C-alpha positions as CSV (number, residue, x, y, z in Angstrom):
1,M,-24.6,381.6,-107.1
2,K,-27.6,383.2,-108.6
3,Q,-28.5,385.1,-105.4
4,I,-25.0,386.5,-105.0
5,L,-25.1,387.7,-108.6
6,C,-28.4,389.5,-107.9
7,A,-26.9,391.2,-104.9
8,V,-24.0,392.4,-107.0
9,L,-26.4,393.8,-109.6
10,L,-28.3,395.5,-106.8
11,L,-25.3,397.6,-105.8
12,I,-24.9,398.7,-109.4
13,S,-28.6,399.5,-109.5
14,L,-28.3,401.7,-106.4
15,G,-25.6,403.7,-108.1
16,W,-27.8,404.3,-111.2
17,A,-30.7,405.1,-109.0
18,Q,-28.8,407.9,-107.3
19,Q,-27.6,409.2,-110.7
20,S,-31.2,409.3,-112.1
21,Q,-32.2,412.0,-109.5
22,P,-36.0,411.4,-109.3
23,A,-38.3,413.8,-107.5
24,P,-37.4,414.1,-103.8
25,T,-40.5,412.2,-102.5
26,V,-39.9,409.4,-105.0
27,Q,-36.2,409.4,-104.2
28,Q,-37.0,409.1,-100.5
29,T,-39.4,406.2,-101.0
30,L,-36.9,404.5,-103.3
31,Q,-34.1,404.7,-100.8
32,Q,-36.4,403.4,-98.0
33,A,-37.4,400.4,-100.2
34,Q,-33.7,399.7,-101.0
35,A,-32.8,399.8,-97.4
36,A,-35.6,397.4,-96.5
37,L,-34.4,395.1,-99.3
38,E,-30.8,395.2,-98.0
39,A,-32.1,394.5,-94.4
40,G,-34.1,391.5,-95.6
41,R,-37.5,393.1,-94.9
42,L,-38.8,391.9,-98.2
43,N,-42.5,392.6,-98.0
44,E,-41.8,396.1,-96.9
45,A,-39.4,396.5,-99.8
46,V,-42.1,395.2,-102.2
47,R,-44.6,397.8,-101.0
48,G,-42.0,400.6,-101.3
49,F,-40.9,399.7,-104.8
50,E,-44.5,399.3,-106.0
51,A,-45.2,402.8,-104.6
52,V,-42.4,404.2,-106.6
53,I,-43.5,402.4,-109.8
54,A,-47.1,403.7,-109.3
55,R,-45.7,407.3,-109.4
56,D,-43.0,406.7,-112.0
57,F,-43.4,403.5,-114.1
58,T,-40.2,404.1,-116.0
59,N,-38.1,404.0,-112.9
60,Y,-35.5,401.4,-113.7
61,S,-34.1,401.0,-110.2
62,A,-37.6,400.4,-108.7
63,H,-38.4,397.6,-111.2
64,F,-35.0,396.1,-110.5
65,G,-35.4,396.2,-106.7
66,L,-38.9,394.9,-106.9
67,G,-37.7,392.0,-109.1
68,L,-35.0,391.1,-106.6
69,A,-37.4,391.3,-103.6
70,L,-40.0,389.1,-105.4
71,Y,-37.3,386.6,-106.4
72,R,-36.2,386.3,-102.8
73,L,-39.8,385.8,-101.7
74,G,-40.1,382.9,-104.2
75,D,-42.5,384.8,-106.4
76,L,-40.8,383.8,-109.6
77,R,-43.7,384.9,-111.9
78,G,-43.7,388.4,-110.4
79,A,-39.9,388.6,-110.6
80,A,-39.9,387.5,-114.2
81,F,-42.4,390.3,-115.0
82,E,-40.2,392.9,-113.4
83,F,-37.0,391.8,-115.1
84,T,-38.9,391.7,-118.4
85,Q,-39.8,395.3,-117.8
86,L,-36.1,396.1,-117.4
87,T,-35.4,394.6,-120.9
88,I,-38.2,396.9,-122.3
89,L,-37.1,400.0,-120.4
90,D,-33.5,399.6,-121.5
91,P,-32.7,396.6,-123.7
92,T,-29.0,397.6,-123.9
93,R,-28.3,396.8,-120.2
94,F,-27.0,393.5,-119.0
95,E,-28.6,393.0,-115.6
96,G,-32.2,392.8,-116.8
97,W,-31.5,390.1,-119.4
98,F,-29.2,388.2,-117.0
99,N,-31.6,388.2,-114.1
100,L,-34.5,387.3,-116.4
101,G,-32.4,384.3,-117.5
102,V,-31.9,383.3,-113.8
103,V,-35.6,383.5,-113.1
104,R,-36.6,381.6,-116.3
105,D,-34.1,378.9,-115.3
106,R,-35.7,378.6,-111.9
107,Q,-39.1,378.4,-113.5
108,G,-38.0,375.4,-115.6
109,Q,-38.3,377.4,-118.8
110,A,-34.9,376.4,-120.2
111,A,-35.4,377.7,-123.8
112,E,-36.4,381.1,-122.5
113,A,-33.5,381.1,-120.1
114,A,-31.0,380.3,-122.8
115,Q,-32.4,383.2,-125.0
116,A,-32.2,385.6,-122.1
117,F,-28.6,384.6,-121.2
118,G,-27.7,384.9,-124.9
119,K,-29.0,388.4,-125.0
120,A,-27.2,389.3,-121.8
121,I,-23.9,388.1,-123.3
122,E,-24.6,390.2,-126.5
123,V,-25.3,393.4,-124.6
124,G,-22.6,392.7,-122.0
125,E,-19.9,392.3,-124.6
126,K,-20.9,395.5,-126.3
127,A,-20.9,397.3,-123.0
128,G,-17.5,396.0,-122.1
129,L,-18.6,394.3,-118.9
130,S,-16.1,392.5,-116.6
131,L,-15.2,388.9,-117.4
132,A,-16.7,387.8,-114.1
133,D,-20.2,389.0,-115.2
134,L,-19.8,387.5,-118.7
135,K,-18.6,384.2,-117.3
136,S,-21.8,383.9,-115.2
137,A,-23.9,384.6,-118.3
138,Y,-22.0,382.0,-120.4
139,V,-22.4,379.4,-117.7
140,G,-26.1,380.1,-117.4
141,Q,-26.6,379.8,-121.2
142,V,-24.7,376.6,-121.4
143,K,-26.6,375.0,-118.5
144,A,-29.9,376.1,-120.0
145,L,-29.0,374.5,-123.4
146,R,-28.0,371.3,-121.6
147,T,-31.3,371.2,-119.8
148,Q,-32.9,371.1,-123.2
149,E,-30.4,368.3,-124.2
150,Q,-29.0,370.6,-126.8
151,Y,-25.5,369.4,-126.1
152,E,-23.8,370.4,-129.4
153,N,-25.1,374.0,-128.9
154,A,-24.1,373.9,-125.3
155,A,-20.6,372.9,-126.3
156,A,-20.4,375.7,-128.9
157,A,-21.6,378.2,-126.2
158,A,-19.0,376.9,-123.8
159,R,-16.2,377.2,-126.4
160,K,-17.3,380.8,-127.0
161,G,-17.2,381.5,-123.3
162,L,-13.8,380.0,-123.0
163,E,-12.5,382.4,-125.7
164,K,-13.4,385.2,-123.2
165,V,-12.3,383.5,-120.0
166,P,-9.7,381.0,-121.1
167,G,-9.2,378.1,-118.8
168,N,-12.2,378.7,-116.6
169,P,-12.7,375.4,-114.7
170,E,-16.5,375.5,-114.7
171,L,-16.9,376.2,-118.4
172,T,-14.2,373.7,-119.3
173,S,-16.0,371.0,-117.3
174,L,-19.3,371.9,-119.0
175,L,-17.6,371.8,-122.4
176,A,-16.1,368.3,-121.8
177,D,-19.4,366.9,-120.5
178,S,-21.4,368.5,-123.3
179,L,-19.1,366.9,-125.9
180,V,-19.4,363.5,-124.2
181,K,-23.2,363.8,-124.2
182,A,-23.2,365.0,-127.8
183,N,-21.5,361.7,-128.6
184,K,-18.2,363.4,-129.6
185,P,-15.9,361.5,-127.3
186,L,-12.7,362.1,-129.3
187,E,-13.3,365.8,-129.1
188,A,-14.0,365.6,-125.4
189,L,-10.8,363.6,-124.7
190,P,-8.3,366.5,-125.0
191,V,-10.6,368.7,-122.9
192,L,-10.8,366.1,-120.2
193,Y,-7.0,365.7,-120.1
194,Q,-6.8,369.5,-119.8
195,I,-9.0,369.2,-116.7
196,L,-6.8,366.5,-115.3
197,A,-3.7,368.6,-115.9
198,N,-5.1,371.1,-113.4
199,D,-6.9,368.7,-111.2
200,P,-5.4,365.1,-111.4
201,A,-8.0,363.8,-108.9
202,N,-11.1,365.0,-110.8
203,V,-13.4,362.0,-110.5
204,Q,-15.8,363.1,-113.2
205,A,-13.0,363.6,-115.7
206,I,-11.3,360.4,-114.9
207,T,-14.5,358.5,-115.2
208,Q,-15.4,360.0,-118.5
209,I,-11.9,359.3,-119.9
210,A,-12.3,355.7,-118.7
211,D,-15.7,355.4,-120.4
212,I,-14.2,356.7,-123.7
213,Y,-11.4,354.1,-123.6
214,I,-13.9,351.4,-122.8
215,A,-16.1,352.4,-125.8
216,Q,-13.0,352.3,-128.0
217,G,-12.3,348.7,-126.9
218,L,-9.4,349.6,-124.6
219,P,-10.4,348.5,-121.1
220,L,-6.9,348.0,-119.9
221,R,-6.1,351.7,-120.8
222,A,-9.2,352.7,-118.9
223,L,-8.0,350.7,-115.8
224,R,-4.7,352.5,-116.0
225,E,-6.4,355.9,-116.0
226,I,-8.4,354.9,-113.0
227,D,-5.4,353.7,-111.2
228,R,-3.6,357.0,-111.9
229,G,-6.6,358.8,-110.4
230,L,-6.4,356.6,-107.3
231,E,-2.8,357.5,-106.9
232,A,-3.6,361.2,-107.2
233,T,-6.4,361.5,-104.7
234,K,-6.3,361.0,-101.0
235,N,-10.0,361.9,-100.5
236,N,-11.9,358.8,-99.3
237,T,-15.1,359.7,-101.1
238,A,-13.3,360.2,-104.4
239,R,-11.3,357.0,-104.0
240,A,-14.5,355.1,-103.3
241,Q,-16.1,356.4,-106.5
242,L,-13.1,355.5,-108.5
243,L,-13.0,352.0,-107.0
244,L,-16.6,351.6,-107.9
245,K,-15.8,352.5,-111.5
246,K,-12.8,350.2,-111.5
247,S,-14.9,347.3,-110.2
248,G,-17.0,347.4,-113.4
249,L,-13.9,346.4,-115.3
250,Q,-13.0,343.5,-113.0
251,Q,-14.4,340.1,-112.2
252,G,-14.5,337.6,-109.4
253,R,-12.4,338.2,-106.3
254,E,-10.7,341.3,-107.7
255,Q,-14.1,342.9,-108.4
256,Q,-15.3,342.1,-104.9
257,A,-12.1,343.4,-103.3
258,S,-12.5,346.7,-105.0
259,L,-16.1,347.0,-104.0
260,Q,-15.3,346.1,-100.4
261,E,-12.6,348.7,-100.2
262,A,-15.1,351.3,-101.8
263,V,-17.7,350.7,-99.1
264,R,-15.0,350.8,-96.4
265,L,-13.9,354.2,-97.6
266,D,-17.4,355.5,-98.1
267,P,-20.1,353.6,-96.3
268,R,-22.7,355.9,-97.8
269,L,-21.9,354.9,-101.4
270,W,-25.1,352.8,-102.0
271,A,-24.1,351.8,-105.6
272,A,-21.0,350.1,-104.3
273,H,-23.0,348.2,-101.6
274,Y,-25.5,347.2,-104.3
275,N,-22.9,346.0,-106.8
276,L,-21.2,344.0,-104.1
277,G,-24.5,342.4,-103.4
278,V,-24.9,341.5,-107.1
279,A,-21.4,340.1,-107.2
280,R,-21.9,338.0,-104.0
281,L,-25.3,336.8,-105.4
282,R,-23.6,335.7,-108.6
283,D,-20.9,333.9,-106.5
284,G,-23.6,332.0,-104.5
285,N,-22.9,333.9,-101.3
286,I,-26.6,334.6,-100.7
287,R,-26.3,335.8,-97.0
288,G,-23.4,338.0,-97.9
289,A,-25.5,339.5,-100.8
290,L,-28.4,340.1,-98.5
291,E,-26.1,342.0,-96.1
292,S,-24.8,344.2,-98.9
293,F,-28.3,344.9,-100.2
294,Q,-29.4,345.8,-96.7
295,S,-26.6,348.3,-96.5
296,A,-27.5,349.8,-99.8
297,Y,-31.2,350.0,-98.7
298,A,-30.1,351.9,-95.6
299,Q,-28.5,354.5,-97.8
300,N,-31.1,354.6,-100.6
301,P,-34.4,353.0,-99.7
302,D,-36.2,354.3,-102.7
303,E,-33.9,352.8,-105.4
304,P,-35.8,350.0,-107.3
305,K,-32.6,348.0,-108.0
306,V,-31.9,347.8,-104.3
307,L,-35.5,346.7,-103.5
308,L,-35.2,344.1,-106.3
309,G,-31.9,342.9,-104.9
310,L,-33.4,342.4,-101.5
311,A,-36.4,340.5,-102.9
312,T,-34.1,338.3,-104.9
313,A,-31.8,337.5,-101.9
314,Y,-34.8,336.7,-99.7
315,D,-36.3,334.5,-102.5
316,R,-33.0,332.5,-102.7
317,L,-33.1,332.1,-99.0
318,G,-36.6,330.8,-99.1
319,Q,-38.0,333.7,-97.0
320,A,-41.2,334.2,-99.1
321,A,-42.8,336.9,-96.9
322,E,-39.8,339.2,-97.0
323,A,-39.2,338.5,-100.7
324,G,-42.8,339.4,-101.4
325,R,-42.7,342.5,-99.3
326,F,-39.7,344.0,-101.1
327,A,-40.8,342.7,-104.5
328,E,-44.1,344.6,-104.1
329,M,-42.3,347.8,-103.1
330,A,-40.0,347.4,-106.2
331,A,-42.9,346.8,-108.5
332,K,-44.7,350.0,-107.5
333,I,-41.7,352.2,-108.5
334,S,-40.0,350.2,-111.2
335,Q,-40.3,350.4,-115.0
336,G,-39.6,348.0,-117.8
337,A,-37.7,344.8,-117.2
338,E,-37.1,345.6,-113.5
339,K,-40.9,345.9,-112.9
340,L,-41.5,342.6,-114.6
341,E,-38.8,340.9,-112.5
342,A,-40.3,342.4,-109.3
343,L,-43.8,341.3,-110.3
344,F,-42.5,337.8,-111.0
345,L,-40.9,337.6,-107.5
346,Q,-44.0,339.0,-106.0
347,G,-46.1,336.4,-107.7
348,K,-43.7,333.6,-106.7
349,A,-43.7,334.7,-103.1
350,S,-47.5,334.9,-103.1
351,Y,-47.8,331.4,-104.4
352,A,-45.4,330.1,-101.7
353,L,-47.6,331.8,-99.1
354,R,-50.7,330.3,-100.6
355,R,-52.1,333.6,-101.7
356,Y,-53.1,332.2,-105.0
357,S,-55.3,335.1,-106.2
358,E,-52.5,337.6,-105.6
359,A,-50.1,335.3,-107.3
360,S,-52.3,334.9,-110.3
361,T,-52.7,338.7,-110.7
362,A,-49.0,339.4,-110.6
363,L,-48.0,336.5,-112.8
364,S,-50.7,337.3,-115.4
365,E,-49.1,340.7,-115.9
366,V,-45.7,339.2,-116.3
367,T,-46.8,336.7,-118.9
368,Q,-48.7,339.4,-120.8
369,Q,-45.6,341.6,-121.0
370,K,-43.0,338.8,-121.3
371,P,-44.7,335.7,-122.8
372,E,-41.4,333.9,-123.2
373,N,-41.0,333.5,-119.4
374,A,-41.7,329.8,-118.9
375,E,-41.4,329.9,-115.1
376,A,-44.0,332.6,-114.9
377,W,-46.4,330.5,-117.0
378,F,-45.7,327.5,-114.8
379,L,-46.3,329.4,-111.5
380,L,-49.4,331.1,-113.0
381,G,-50.7,327.7,-114.0
382,V,-50.3,326.0,-110.6
383,A,-51.8,329.1,-108.9
384,Q,-54.8,328.9,-111.2
385,F,-55.0,325.1,-110.5
386,N,-55.2,325.9,-106.7
387,L,-58.0,328.4,-107.5
388,K,-59.8,325.5,-109.3
389,D,-59.7,327.4,-112.6
390,Y,-58.6,324.2,-114.4
391,A,-59.1,325.3,-117.9
392,A,-57.0,328.4,-117.4
393,A,-54.4,326.4,-115.6
394,A,-54.1,323.9,-118.5
395,Q,-53.6,326.8,-120.9
396,S,-50.9,328.3,-118.8
397,L,-49.1,325.0,-118.2
398,E,-49.3,324.2,-121.9
399,K,-47.4,327.4,-122.7
400,A,-44.8,326.6,-120.0
401,Q,-44.3,323.1,-121.3
402,A,-43.9,324.4,-124.9
403,L,-41.3,326.9,-123.8
404,A,-39.3,324.6,-121.4
405,P,-40.4,321.0,-121.5
406,S,-40.0,319.1,-118.2
407,A,-41.4,316.2,-116.3
408,T,-42.7,318.4,-113.5
409,T,-44.5,320.8,-115.9
410,A,-46.0,317.8,-117.8
411,A,-47.2,316.2,-114.6
412,N,-49.0,319.4,-113.5
413,L,-50.4,320.0,-117.0
414,G,-51.7,316.5,-116.9
415,A,-53.4,317.1,-113.6
416,A,-55.0,320.2,-114.9
417,L,-56.3,318.5,-118.0
418,Y,-57.7,315.6,-115.9
419,S,-59.4,318.1,-113.5
420,A,-60.8,319.9,-116.5
421,G,-62.3,316.6,-117.8
422,K,-60.0,316.3,-120.8
423,Y,-59.0,312.7,-120.1
424,S,-57.5,311.7,-123.5
425,E,-55.3,314.8,-123.5
426,A,-54.4,314.1,-119.8
427,E,-53.4,310.6,-120.6
428,R,-51.1,311.7,-123.4
429,V,-49.4,314.3,-121.3
430,L,-49.1,312.2,-118.1
431,S,-47.6,309.4,-120.2
432,Q,-45.0,311.8,-121.3
433,A,-44.4,312.9,-117.7
434,V,-43.7,309.4,-116.4
435,A,-41.6,308.7,-119.5
436,L,-39.4,311.7,-118.6
437,D,-39.3,310.9,-114.9
438,G,-40.3,307.4,-114.0
439,R,-40.0,308.2,-110.3
440,N,-42.7,310.8,-110.2
441,A,-45.2,309.1,-107.9
442,V,-47.9,311.8,-108.2
443,A,-47.7,311.6,-112.0
444,W,-48.2,307.9,-111.9
445,Y,-51.1,308.4,-109.5
446,N,-52.8,311.0,-111.7
447,L,-52.2,308.8,-114.8
448,G,-54.1,306.0,-113.0
449,L,-57.0,308.3,-112.2
450,T,-57.1,309.3,-115.9
451,L,-57.0,305.8,-117.2
452,R,-59.8,304.8,-114.8
453,S,-61.9,307.7,-116.1
454,L,-61.3,306.3,-119.6
455,G,-62.6,302.9,-118.5
456,R,-59.2,301.2,-118.6
457,V,-59.2,300.0,-115.0
458,A,-56.4,297.3,-115.3
459,E,-54.0,299.9,-116.7
460,A,-55.1,302.3,-114.0
461,R,-54.2,299.7,-111.3
462,R,-50.8,299.2,-112.8
463,A,-50.1,302.9,-112.7
464,W,-51.3,303.1,-109.1
465,Q,-49.0,300.2,-108.3
466,R,-46.0,302.1,-109.7
467,S,-47.0,305.1,-107.6
468,A,-47.5,303.0,-104.4
469,D,-44.1,301.3,-105.0
470,L,-42.6,304.9,-105.0
471,G,-44.1,305.5,-101.6
472,Y,-47.3,307.5,-102.5
473,A,-49.9,306.6,-99.8
474,P,-53.0,307.7,-101.7
475,A,-52.1,305.2,-104.4
476,R,-51.9,302.4,-101.9
477,D,-55.3,303.3,-100.6
478,L,-56.8,302.9,-104.1
479,L,-55.3,299.5,-104.5
480,R,-57.0,298.0,-101.4
């Protein structure tokens, strides 16, 4: 759109250039540069326009043509300089301000772009320019304000633009979305319905209307709006997006049915594949979930949620190597809670693969960031135990037991305390473990070792006998 607008302005500039009637030699050079620009010989055009400017710096058309040529060559800084010169040479003309706004937008300078477009609107209205030119300036200003997240100002600018070009679809859409993002849903609602009156299958409008009703506590109204949209559109991609939205308001089989239909209509819709995977995972269909996550991965391999979904599915299936691979990938590009979940799965997989040092590193980060995660403390503790860091293992397992008491954790904590030489504490914890689970043969065995270290051999033999009765061979060996 921006290049087309520049081309239109070029034709206007050519007319002005001919009216300005420069000296013949300058005129000839200018015409040759303009011809080169129109033919796409951009470097030649640059040299020609610069030659004109060197002889007549105030030549408006030469600066304009040079700005266009530099813009098309990707030299945004040079183009911005030339269009700035236009605003100095004649600040009452529209095209300098407008094209400066275009370039500032491309440079990522949204505030400067909004100012330039605003000035273009001001001088354009005074000059009585066509609605087509003014519409482009209004759109540019609104988008620049939105880039700065100034949604209220963007909405005000869009309203002003619509006063000049009533019913313009692009400005109307920008107004509605700006009001939504400015947290003014009830003001946005009539504008969104205006969009639907002209385009009943407009997915963005339908989705935003549904979101407004959901926020108002009216999910059934939202569902009806989505269903109306599904009836209005025959486009498979649009229908798939609406079904994806609808699935968020459903549960169980209905939710999965909507998602399955969405991926059938648009197999490229990764979010539908992903959500179907989550639903299947929740339903206990692990292999089905894996299939959905794999389909999502094929469409969007860099999405952290998809990588985490694959890691989770492989973990549930007991495939530690694949779980660890995808968890590591997810951890590298995730943030916040997703990153911690990925690190947890990475640590869990590393432990299962007996890569205890890697497990300890990943799980230590999880416990630092989320100290209430009992399972992370447990896995960290048993990894540290296998690394023979018994004191650290005991500390980690103590935290795990405090957060989620269990016979298994107590048994491992007791083993760590025994290995660290803390026999009295080990006896207390292991006694708790066998009290919680009298069939834990290893706990009885370790309790026997602890009692022997405390000099209570008879009690130790009774503990080993319980362990041997439960089938633990090392205990039988000690009883011989």
